[in-house]
Structure formats: C-alpha cells, structure tokens
C-alpha positions in Angstrom: 133.9 29.4 152.0 135.4 26.0 152.7 138.1 25.0 155.2 141.3 23.3 154.0 144.2 21.9 156.0 147.7 22.5 154.9 150.7 20.3 155.8 153.9 22.2 155.2 157.5 21.0 155.3 160.4 23.4 155.3 163.9 21.9 154.8 167.4 23.4 154.4 168.6 23.5 150.8 170.7 20.5 149.9 173.7 22.6 149.0 173.9 24.1 152.5 175.4 22.7 155.6 172.8 21.4 158.1 174.5 21.5 161.6 171.4 19.9 163.3 171.3 17.1 160.8 175.0 16.5 161.1 174.6 16.3 165.0 171.7 13.8 164.6 173.7 11.7 162.1 176.6 11.6 164.6 174.2 10.6 167.4 172.8 7.8 165.3 176.3 6.4 165.0 176.8 6.7 168.7 173.6 4.7 169.2 174.8 1.9 167.0 172.7 3.0 164.0 175.6 3.8 161.7 173.5 2.6 158.8 171.6 5.9 159.1 173.4 8.8 157.4 172.9 12.2 155.8 170.1 13.3 158.2 168.5 16.7 157.3 166.5 18.5 160.0 163.6 20.8 159.0 160.3 22.1 160.2 156.8 20.8 159.8 153.7 23.0 160.2 150.0 22.4 159.8 147.4 25.1 159.5 143.9 25.7 158.4 142.8 28.0 155.6 139.4 29.4 154.7 139.1 29.7 151.0 136.5 29.5 148.2 138.3 26.5 146.6 141.5 24.4 146.7 143.3 26.6 144.2 142.7 29.7 146.3 143.8 27.8 149.5 147.0 26.7 147.7 147.7 30.3 146.7 147.3 31.5 150.3 149.5 28.8 151.7 152.2 29.5 149.1 152.1 33.2 149.9 152.4 32.5 153.7 155.4 30.2 153.0 157.1 32.8 150.8 156.5 35.8 153.1 156.8 34.2 156.6 157.3 30.5 157.0 160.4 29.9 154.8 163.6 31.7 154.1 164.1 30.8 150.5 167.7 31.8 150.5 168.5 28.9 152.8 165.4 26.7 152.7 162.8 25.2 150.4 159.2 24.2 151.1 156.6 21.7 150.0 153.0 21.4 151.1 149.8 19.5 150.6 146.2 20.7 150.9 143.1 18.8 151.7 139.5 19.8 152.3 138.3 19.2 155.9 
C-alpha cells in the first residue's frame, strides 16, 4: 500500500446563484476593489488515501466526492492526487 494526498475543490455550478460569492463581490466593491467581480465561493478539502496505486486512489477519492463531499445537483468537483 502507498499513501496519496488528495486536494479536492467543490464549487457551485456556474448556472446557479452563489449568494456567498455575491456577498463577497459586493464587499470587494465596498473595499475599493471594484475591479474584482463574479466571485464564486466553494470548499477545499485535503485528505490522505491508502491505495495500491494512483488509479485506485483516484477511484476512491472520486467515490468519496460523489457519495459524500459534493452535491452534484448543485456543485461540481475537481481533485488532484499525489504520492506522499
């Protein structure tokens, strides 16, 4: 078994309203940073996986995202894996 580290990003779908992002965008303007727009707020997670190889680690992380970490009706996810 090898150990892998996964870095996962979960973001709201582009077609959906992002109230947190809208609030941050508005706050940027209030801070004099009106050049910043269309902020989207999501989640970042990191975790470690024991697996025989990188492909197996990717499959386990993908399953964790689909079953627990991401609501695919409202969000999408991306992740990277690296051996540690």
